[in-house]
C-alpha positions as a printed NumPy array, in Angstrom:
array([[13.115, 10.409, 18.044],
       [15.515,  9.453, 15.279],
       [12.91 ,  7.283, 13.577],
       [10.467, 10.173, 13.556],
       [13.073, 12.35 , 11.873],
       [13.617,  9.689,  9.22 ],
       [ 9.896,  9.542,  8.574],
       [ 9.836, 13.331,  8.274],
       [12.749, 13.324,  5.83 ],
       [11.203, 10.57 ,  3.717],
       [ 7.617, 11.815,  3.5  ],
       [ 6.832, 15.252,  4.869],
       [ 9.933, 17.091,  3.698],
       [ 9.681, 15.907,  0.044],
       [ 5.993, 16.822,  0.078],
       [ 6.847, 20.324,  1.259],
       [ 9.546, 20.65 , -1.389],
       [ 7.06 , 19.562, -4.022],
       [ 4.551, 22.127, -2.766],
       [ 6.961, 25.026, -3.061],
       [ 8.828, 23.96 , -6.17 ]])
């Protein structure tokens, strides 16, 4: 579970931030 969260924080989250910035 923790590893999945890390993957989310490293790839998906920055992508979302980039989308909405």
